[in-house]
PLY file of the C-alpha trace (Angstrom):
ply
format ascii 1.0
element vertex 58
property float x
property float y
property float z
element edge 57
property int vertex1
property int vertex2
end_header
-7.82 8.65 -12.87
-7.65 5.87 -9.57
-4.72 5.00 -7.73
-4.12 1.33 -7.00
-1.61 -0.64 -5.07
-0.99 -4.78 -4.55
1.00 -6.82 -1.60
1.89 -8.23 -4.80
3.64 -4.89 -6.25
5.58 -5.24 -3.30
6.81 -8.59 -3.72
4.83 -9.88 -1.27
2.56 -13.51 -1.42
-0.18 -11.46 -0.70
-3.38 -11.13 -2.86
-4.41 -7.45 -1.32
-5.41 -4.87 -4.30
-5.83 -1.44 -2.61
-7.59 1.53 -4.72
-8.88 4.67 -4.34
-9.05 7.93 -5.88
-5.77 10.67 -3.66
-2.81 8.68 -2.72
-3.96 10.27 0.97
-6.21 7.96 0.79
-5.26 4.60 -0.46
-2.61 5.36 1.99
-4.94 5.14 4.63
-6.24 1.35 3.26
-2.48 0.48 3.01
-2.21 1.52 6.12
-4.86 -0.14 8.00
-3.98 -3.57 5.81
-0.31 -3.79 6.81
-1.43 -3.14 10.42
-3.78 -6.22 10.30
-2.58 -8.51 7.89
1.39 -7.60 7.88
2.29 -7.26 11.52
5.96 -7.97 11.07
6.77 -5.51 8.46
7.35 -1.99 10.45
6.06 1.45 9.52
8.91 4.11 8.67
9.31 6.96 7.07
11.51 5.38 4.89
8.75 2.34 4.67
6.38 4.29 3.91
8.17 6.63 1.06
9.20 2.71 -0.91
5.22 2.02 -0.51
3.65 5.32 -1.95
6.92 4.83 -4.90
4.03 1.86 -6.29
0.78 3.65 -6.42
0.03 3.85 -9.97
-2.62 4.64 -11.92
-5.26 3.59 -13.60
0 1
1 2
2 3
3 4
4 5
5 6
6 7
7 8
8 9
9 10
10 11
11 12
12 13
13 14
14 15
15 16
16 17
17 18
18 19
19 20
20 21
21 22
22 23
23 24
24 25
25 26
26 27
27 28
28 29
29 30
30 31
31 32
32 33
33 34
34 35
35 36
36 37
37 38
38 39
39 40
40 41
41 42
42 43
43 44
44 45
45 46
46 47
47 48
48 49
49 50
50 51
51 52
52 53
53 54
54 55
55 56
56 57
């Protein structure tokens, strides 16, 4: 199964969608995207946990 997440899942007005085979791979993609496109978001451990809770199996 593939794991996926989108910015819309987090309530953002952004069309980005990411998917990967593992949570680790997906979170690396998420972190890269957030740092590049959502500089206003501070990546704290609480925010990272919140993001992880939005990951879906597809």
